[in-house]
PAKOLVEX-845366 format. One line per field, with one value per residue: x, y, z of N, C-alpha, C in turn; residue number from 1; residue in three letters. Coordinates in steps of 0.001 Angstrom, whole numbers, plus 500000, padded with zeros to 6 digits. Layout:
REM PAKOLVEX-845366
npx = (X,...)
npy = (Y,...)
npz = (Z,...)
capx = (X,...)
capy = (Y,...)
capz = (Z,...)
cpx = (X,...)
cpy = (Y,...)
cpz = (Z,...)
n = (NUM,...)
res = (ALA,...)
END
This chain:
REM PAKOLVEX-845366
npx = (500859,500546,499758,497494,494922,495249,494312,491643,489709,488500,490408,491623,492086,493995,497562,500585,500672,498970,500469,501490,499096,498108,500033,499538,496903,497305,498768,496815,495864,494293,494221,495287,495093,496939,495208,492926,494006,494709,492168,491038,492603,492287,489537,489434,491052,489668,487220,485017,482459,483309,482861,482314,481987,480899,480755,478880,480573,483252,484843,484394,483326,485295,487009,486030,486186,488968,489818,488711,490321,492869,492447,491780,489105,485608,483545,480597,477609,475307,472815,471341,468127,465296,462725,463613,463632,464090,463680,464348,467021,468034,466949,465015,462162,462248,459733,458695,460348,459676,457001,457270,458591,456590,454751,456253,456591,453933,453420,455047,453765,454098,452877,453123,452664,454418,456953,456951,456683,459055,460903,460184,460853,463554,467115,467376,465641,465486,466530,469549,470104,472177,473019,472702,474322,476814,477125,477219,479411,482733,486009,484551,483792,481557,479753,477908,475954,475112,473704,472388,470059,468202,465537,465177,464612,465546,468256,468961,468528,470493,472756,472835,473087,475406,477385,477132,477843,480523,481575,481404,483357,483210,484134,482846,481847,480504,478806,478035,476415,476014,475268,473115,470447,470558,469869,470121,470349,471338,473882,475009,475078,476965,479233,479464,480109,482641,484002,483824,485163,487781,488664,488426,490342,492697,492469,491547,493025,494639,497296,498657,500381,502612,506110,507045,504843,504339,505341,503645,501137,501351,501480,498956,497341,497991,496684,494008,492661,492331,490700,488422,487790,487245,485002,483148,482996,483020,485307,487460,490070,490815,490784,492900,494997,494851,495569,498216,499336,498982,500650,503097,503294,503400,505832,507597,507321)
npy = (498805,502145,504602,506509,505977,503884,502316,502246,503404,501815,500856,498413,497722,497467,497760,495721,493116,490624,490748,493373,494812,493947,495069,497816,498034,497414,499591,501446,500798,498591,495232,492572,489283,486766,485222,486861,489004,487688,487069,489616,490916,489709,490238,493017,493468,492111,493260,492360,491635,491530,489191,488935,486859,486155,485968,488395,491345,490681,492297,492660,494862,496815,496471,497733,500691,500752,499857,501934,504028,503193,503158,505760,506569,507470,506221,504409,503416,500763,499751,496786,495359,493599,493443,495484,497060,497397,500096,501507,501154,502152,504798,507708,509805,513350,514792,517365,519204,518512,519323,522100,522680,522147,524143,526422,526088,526301,528958,530167,529697,527307,524526,522176,518785,516592,517746,518658,516222,514869,516539,516341,513717,513609,513443,515390,515239,512721,511408,510164,506956,504516,502495,503717,505933,504645,503690,506088,507367,507417,506566,504374,502939,500563,499532,496847,496016,493428,491624,489251,489727,490634,489761,486935,487813,490458,490001,488713,490835,492597,491172,491461,494264,494659,493534,495327,497750,497230,496990,499618,500840,500812,499489,496727,495625,493022,492169,489663,488164,485514,482911,481233,481768,482623,482640,479548,479047,481464,481566,479298,480111,482177,480663,479112,481112,481842,479480,479351,481723,481302,479199,480457,482479,481010,479285,480827,483120,485541,486130,483920,482496,484018,484245,485274,484993,482342,480732,481648,480998,478232,477764,478696,476887,474623,475245,474983,472398,472543,474750,473694,471648,473148,474643,472625,471016,472719,472836,473490,472661,472386,475060,476011,474604,475797,478445,477972,477185,479567,481258,480038,480437,483244,483683,482577,484088)
npz = (500000,499146,500114,502257,501274,499516,496633,497423,495930,494089,492337,492574,495179,498309,498095,498289,500707,502821,505228,505286,505315,507773,509489,509101,510001,512684,513476,513836,516262,516420,517108,515145,514011,512139,510554,510247,508818,506442,505558,505220,503253,500532,500297,500135,497880,495856,495855,497507,499935,503419,505855,509282,512016,515304,518942,520868,521928,521459,519951,517214,515830,515829,513710,511367,511708,511909,509384,507881,508758,507854,505074,504599,504410,504780,507462,507301,508809,509054,511024,511764,512479,513822,511501,509834,506624,503012,502288,504574,504673,502316,501231,502169,501583,501398,502418,503370,501931,499315,499278,499681,497298,495410,496104,495545,492804,491992,492705,490882,488581,487240,485682,484296,484333,483861,484056,486720,488066,487336,488560,491272,491849,491528,492295,494180,496335,497780,500943,501762,503023,504819,502817,500272,500723,500857,498238,496855,497914,497389,498077,500615,503854,504649,507333,508246,510724,513036,511311,511516,512896,511087,508764,506446,503836,503807,504257,501857,500101,501074,500346,497539,497307,498745,497083,494958,496186,496832,494249,493456,494912,497664,500874,502360,505453,507146,510030,512437,515212,515215,512950,513046,512470,509934,506389,504941,502197,501218,502433,501272,498618,498776,499393,497080,495235,496177,495609,492744,492097,493053,491384,488911,489071,488982,486708,484526,484396,482526,482883,483705,482048,481891,482451,484922,486499,486722,489007,491074,490018,490042,492781,493561,492195,493631,495965,495407,495867,498649,498900,497674,499511,501773,500971,500316,502604,504725,506285,508882,509139,506469,505729,507273,506061,503549,504200,504929,502483,501046,502529,501947,499175,499125,500446,498691,496453)
capx = (500000,501429,499220,496399,493729,495739,493429,490288,488783,488055,491478,492252,492245,495286,498744,501302,500104,498309,501344,501541,497782,498054,500862,498883,495759,497791,499204,495629,495506,493429,495024,494850,495898,497300,494037,492065,494682,494581,490777,490761,493337,491601,488228,489673,491603,488705,485957,483998,482155,484043,481914,482901,480986,481418,479903,478836,481578,484614,485601,484203,483012,486481,487719,485557,486858,490396,489948,488446,491512,493938,492119,491456,487732,484607,482854,479135,477111,473930,472451,470211,467221,464154,461723,464195,463358,464973,463526,465046,468457,468421,466677,463669,461846,462138,458397,458522,460988,458868,455806,457710,458883,455306,454167,457046,456259,452588,453529,455727,452905,454518,451771,453340,452706,455618,458114,456870,456934,460480,461633,459878,461510,464965,468025,467356,464723,465703,467517,470307,470372,473545,473385,472862,475524,478002,477231,477532,480651,483837,485758,483918,483711,480184,479639,476567,476066,474083,472875,471589,468776,467293,464888,465858,464429,466442,469618,469169,468638,471812,473767,472914,473594,476797,478212,477101,478621,481933,481961,481497,484497,483026,484549,481670,482139,479245,479004,476952,476660,475833,474537,472153,469173,470772,469283,471119,470536,472200,475241,475478,475385,478239,480293,479636,480830,484041,484533,483989,486168,489109,489022,488568,491624,493789,492327,491224,493828,495467,498705,499278,501433,503776,507149,507122,503632,504226,505414,502453,500037,501521,501097,497511,496761,498157,495742,492617,491996,491963,489515,487298,487421,486642,483664,482248,482873,483133,486343,488441,491399,491094,491096,494262,495904,494839,496395,499625,499760,499082,501875,504222,503354,503836,507237,508395,507118)
capy = (500000,503282,505827,506270,505444,503141,501365,502214,504046,500873,500571,497129,497459,497838,497129,494953,491812,490537,491165,494835,495266,493696,496071,499118,497979,497442,500955,502197,500345,497408,494021,491715,488080,486448,484735,487988,489755,486909,487194,491002,491370,489410,490903,494374,493433,491565,493998,491453,491899,490786,488764,488543,486252,485848,486362,489823,491842,490198,493316,492592,496176,497677,496316,498680,501987,500595,499843,503288,504816,502759,503505,507176,506605,507655,505036,504490,502280,500311,498903,495929,495008,492822,494241,496470,496755,498042,501551,502066,501033,502856,506236,508152,511035,514581,515273,518821,519913,518292,520172,523473,522797,522236,525464,527406,525935,526850,530413,530614,529419,526086,523568,520955,517640,515772,518457,518632,514859,514569,517308,515827,512431,513708,513150,516499,515072,511570,511482,508925,506087,503994,501790,504699,506711,503869,503656,507426,507856,506598,505275,504400,501653,500338,498543,496285,495428,492502,491220,488083,490176,490919,488563,486327,488639,491605,489496,488505,492183,493101,490468,492100,495631,494587,493358,496576,498761,496892,497308,501078,501345,500727,498292,496308,494726,492498,491578,488825,487479,484080,482702,480150,482144,483124,481841,478588,479203,482625,481177,478359,480896,482856,479675,478746,482210,481700,478345,479730,482775,480716,478457,481395,483185,480113,478678,481768,484333,485669,486329,482708,482022,484913,483548,485749,484626,480882,480150,481985,480193,476865,477739,478833,475614,473693,475602,474737,471290,472968,475592,472791,470958,474116,474991,471480,470408,473751,472257,474431,472131,472745,476492,476154,474152,476830,479558,477546,477249,480985,481777,479496,481135,484616,483717,482179,485009)
capz = (500000,498940,500685,503172,500613,498370,496005,497960,494993,493083,491392,492830,496595,498876,497534,499287,501013,504124,506328,505323,505770,509219,510172,509056,510908,514069,513790,514256,517594,516330,517054,514042,513877,510755,509837,509882,507754,505216,505108,504818,502066,499262,500242,499655,496529,494895,496009,498021,501348,504444,506879,510572,512893,516636,520051,521184,522847,521200,519225,515752,515260,515759,512443,510359,511806,511634,507924,507405,509060,506961,503695,504471,503901,505838,507969,507230,509584,508935,512163,511429,513570,513360,510797,508925,505223,502050,502279,505734,504453,501094,501275,502524,500860,502173,502044,503526,500815,498112,499378,499430,495872,494714,496351,494804,491391,491811,492754,489660,487434,486550,485804,483507,485253,483640,484597,488178,488546,487191,489566,492607,492053,491189,493420,495139,497459,498663,502024,501635,504168,504705,501590,499204,501052,500505,496781,496354,498518,496918,498736,501932,504556,505092,508408,508388,512060,513526,510166,511899,513440,509984,508231,505299,502639,503874,504080,500423,499539,501453,499566,496223,497441,499195,495902,494183,496905,496649,492878,493332,495666,499112,501595,503122,506569,507655,511354,512946,516478,514977,511708,513182,511863,508584,505327,504457,500753,501013,502796,500260,497415,499030,499313,495669,494574,496572,494857,491339,491994,493237,490175,487796,489226,488593,485380,483456,484520,481323,483234,484254,481151,482002,483224,486297,487226,486769,490357,491836,489479,490531,494192,493666,491783,494751,497032,495006,496578,500002,498708,497413,500752,502695,500481,500332,503923,505765,507136,509417,508820,505072,505707,507805,504994,502531,504693,504881,501088,500691,503146,501200,497899,499380,500828,497540,495327)
cpx = (500883,500933,498032,495203,494106,494723,492005,489267,488370,489137,492204,492487,493640,496424,499466,500651,499441,499173,501405,500212,497650,498842,500170,497641,496211,498305,498027,495211,494617,494305,494436,495731,496109,496084,493123,492692,494565,493165,490492,491378,492641,490225,488378,490148,490556,487342,484818,483703,482971,483077,482679,481787,481626,480473,479947,479954,482996,485430,485454,484065,484256,487219,487315,486191,488357,490650,489706,489657,492636,493693,491827,490059,486759,483954,481349,478573,475630,473652,471205,469390,466042,463115,462295,463907,464234,464891,464267,466559,468938,468209,465251,463429,461715,460815,458207,459155,460214,457628,456161,457997,457595,454676,454921,456745,454887,452623,454176,454918,453302,453450,451999,453563,453986,456849,458121,457193,458415,461309,461419,460618,462943,465802,468023,466616,464885,466771,468245,470455,471694,473891,473590,474081,476784,478205,477685,478855,481781,485166,484995,484025,482300,480176,478180,476570,474847,473118,471991,470242,467739,466659,465581,465766,465381,467894,469929,469320,470021,472909,473941,473536,475023,477749,478278,477939,480112,482408,482126,482634,484331,483634,483396,482090,480810,479518,477784,477367,476516,474937,473481,470841,469322,470202,470340,471379,471462,473650,475820,475862,476709,479397,480536,480372,482316,484710,484800,485094,487570,489556,489224,489912,492767,493673,492179,492046,494751,496953,499412,500398,502691,504836,507212,505943,503539,504354,504172,501252,500125,501110,499597,496807,496875,497156,494308,491963,491552,490773,488289,486825,486746,485219,482696,481980,482817,484185,487331,489854,491781,491447,492501,495298,495999,495702,497868,500153,499940,500345,503109,504401,503894,505331,508149,508356,508238)
cpy = (501228,504570,505518,505625,504588,502145,501401,502828,503123,500507,499285,496848,497815,497106,496375,493611,491811,491026,492685,495407,495079,494743,497428,499159,498071,498818,501850,501835,499113,496175,493056,490472,487759,486017,485860,488805,489028,487008,488594,491344,490994,490047,492325,494382,493045,492233,493060,491814,490997,490470,488336,488052,485913,486345,487873,490183,491384,491175,493281,493980,497019,497561,497393,500060,501899,500573,501234,504186,504482,503233,504988,507404,506835,506321,505300,503247,502029,499344,498098,495619,494248,493750,495289,496069,497613,499556,502195,501985,501857,504365,506468,509469,512212,515254,516773,519610,519724,519194,521636,523692,522928,523615,526545,527326,526517,528373,530973,530312,528188,525016,522282,519772,516826,516431,518405,517243,514512,515321,516734,514526,512422,513453,514264,516141,513788,511868,510154,508232,505357,503322,502755,505579,505967,503812,505004,507973,506916,507243,505469,503015,501545,499216,498116,495471,494572,492084,490030,488470,490425,489625,488115,487203,489826,491164,489269,489846,492771,492451,491120,493488,495657,494416,494650,497656,498505,497270,498809,501666,501317,499434,497921,495295,494318,491774,490780,488222,485971,483890,481614,480473,482637,482142,480868,478722,480372,482274,480232,479100,481632,481893,479259,479837,482156,480592,478726,480764,482197,479985,479390,482111,482328,479692,479695,483049,484462,485824,485031,482160,482884,484242,483989,485342,483123,480303,480444,481168,478763,476750,477844,477556,474579,473977,475210,473543,471675,473927,474712,472126,471913,474442,473825,470958,471428,473339,473325,473965,472478,474213,476742,475698,475204,478019,479218,477606,478695,481594,481307,480182,482541,484669,483351,483188,486034)
cpz = (500000,499545,501546,502525,499430,497881,496487,497030,493868,492081,491717,494292,497063,498195,498651,499501,502375,505286,506443,505789,507274,509986,510199,509951,512357,514456,514167,515684,517606,516176,516029,514008,512399,509938,509381,508763,506423,504664,504564,503472,500760,499160,499711,498209,495487,494990,496398,499482,502271,505579,508127,511484,514227,517707,520252,522156,522577,520358,517720,515136,515035,514436,511440,510502,511573,510131,507340,507618,508080,505533,503493,503961,505048,506212,507954,507903,509310,510081,511792,512685,512980,512718,509870,507476,504319,502116,503447,505589,503265,501194,501738,501797,501825,501791,502273,502376,499522,498106,499114,497945,495066,494878,495600,493311,491084,491789,491486,488409,486646,486770,485025,484441,485096,484238,486123,488731,488467,488221,490965,492904,491541,492446,494471,496422,498290,499722,502037,502984,503902,503380,500423,499459,500623,498997,496238,496883,498145,497301,500041,502553,505116,506124,508529,509682,512397,512419,510517,512506,512332,509483,506943,504061,502643,503720,502607,499704,499837,500628,498198,496331,497969,498038,495088,494862,496749,495252,492676,494154,497163,499645,502521,504183,507188,508975,511774,514273,516339,513779,511814,512483,510436,507562,504805,502964,500444,501324,501750,498981,497580,498889,497861,494902,494911,495758,493405,491171,492103,491976,488985,487857,488713,487135,484258,483508,483314,481632,483623,483360,481223,482875,484689,487150,487456,488180,491193,491351,489972,491993,494381,493227,492901,495868,496692,495705,497991,499951,498523,498702,501726,502286,500657,501737,505057,506789,507581,509109,507386,504955,506236,506779,503895,502946,504638,503454,500651,501278,502386,499865,498081,499688,499655,496401,495259)
n = (1,2,3,4,5,6,7,8,9,10,11,12,13,14,15,16,17,18,19,20,21,22,23,24,25,26,27,28,29,30,31,32,33,34,35,36,37,38,39,40,41,42,43,44,45,46,47,48,49,50,51,52,53,54,55,56,57,58,59,60,61,62,63,64,65,66,67,68,69,70,71,72,73,74,75,76,77,78,79,80,81,82,83,84,85,86,87,88,89,90,91,92,93,94,95,96,97,98,99,100,101,102,103,104,105,106,107,108,109,110,111,112,113,114,115,116,117,118,119,120,121,122,123,124,125,126,127,128,129,130,131,132,133,134,135,136,137,138,139,140,141,142,143,144,145,146,147,148,149,150,151,152,153,154,155,156,157,158,159,160,161,162,163,164,165,166,167,168,169,170,171,172,173,174,175,176,177,178,179,180,181,182,183,184,185,186,187,188,189,190,191,192,193,194,195,196,197,198,199,200,201,202,203,204,205,206,207,208,209,210,211,212,213,214,215,216,217,218,219,220,221,222,223,224,225,226,227,228,229,230,231,232,233,234,235,236,237,238,239,240,241,242,243,244,245,246,247,248,249,250,251,252,253)
res = (MET,THR,GLY,PRO,ALA,ALA,GLY,ALA,ASN,GLY,THR,GLY,GLY,PRO,GLN,GLY,GLY,PRO,ALA,GLU,LEU,ARG,ALA,ARG,LEU,GLU,ARG,THR,GLY,HIS,LEU,VAL,ASP,GLU,GLY,LEU,ALA,ILE,ALA,CYS,PHE,PRO,ALA,LEU,ARG,LEU,HIS,ARG,PRO,LEU,VAL,ARG,GLU,GLY,ASP,ALA,GLY,VAL,GLY,LYS,THR,ALA,LEU,ALA,PRO,ALA,LEU,ALA,ASP,VAL,LEU,GLY,ALA,PRO,LEU,ILE,ARG,LEU,GLN,CYS,TYR,GLU,GLY,ILE,ASP,ALA,SER,GLN,ALA,LEU,TYR,ASP,TRP,ASP,PHE,PRO,ARG,GLN,LEU,LEU,HIS,LEU,ARG,ALA,ALA,GLU,ALA,ALA,GLY,ILE,THR,GLU,ALA,ASP,ARG,LEU,GLU,SER,GLU,LEU,TYR,SER,ARG,ARG,PHE,PRO,ILE,ALA,CYS,PRO,LEU,LEU,GLN,ALA,VAL,GLU,THR,GLN,PRO,SER,VAL,LEU,LEU,VAL,ASP,GLU,VAL,ASP,ARG,ALA,ASP,ASP,GLU,PHE,GLU,ALA,PHE,LEU,ASP,ARG,TRP,GLY,GLN,ARG,SER,CYS,ALA,ARG,GLY,ALA,VAL,VAL,VAL,VAL,LEU,SER,ASP,GLY,TRP,GLU,ARG,ALA,ASP,PRO,ALA,LEU,LEU,ALA,ALA,GLN,MET,ARG,ARG,LEU,HIS,ARG,LEU,ALA,HIS,ARG,VAL,VAL,ARG,ALA,ASN,PRO,ARG,LYS,ALA,HIS,PRO,GLY,TYR,ALA,PRO,LEU,ALA,ALA,GLY,MET,ALA,ALA,ALA,LEU,PRO,HIS,VAL,ASP,ALA,PHE,VAL,GLU,GLU,HIS,SER,LEU,ALA,ALA,LEU,GLU,HIS,LEU,ALA,ALA,VAL,VAL,ARG,GLY,VAL,ALA,SER,ASP,ALA)
END
């Protein structure tokens, strides 16, 4: 990483590697173990949401402001709760301003219905809630807290908007106290995307034939069986093997 906001504007994420990201996070006062740094780095580089799960009070929330500090980006927070819906996460209408606009238009003699309608529903009048703020603010860090409190429909909605926010330059950190109530289909879909992405990086990467890239491609190919085992079996041992292979590739590169 070459600066406070290196890569946070959608140009590929932070430079360097997991070790450098870990060092920069720790300089903010946030303690980061190797596993968390390995998880954070590809999420930032590949513009994918970062999901942290754990018991309440273990310090999950502190990662988001630390990332915001490292990336030089504002922190935007979406607090989930039972019954939250898309409109409460995206935007609300500023009805008093719309009414004033109508009265001003009436006083000015403006009566064209199409013009008034287009003005009333322009970007001037919606009040941005966290999801819209994250899409419109580049870069930014969007903290989605206690997602397990939301219902299945809202979680599926968040999944779509999380991907969109990441593509626009936001870093999305999703926190959960436990996924017992999460939609199994949604989790399975996330795991399948991880599986496809890992294979695409190795098999379809146009740089893999480059002589300088060959050792890294070989190391990534060696990691694929561990990715497969982790996705198919949710095996912690497979994840540890995968981390060991990644460390070996990084040290040999």
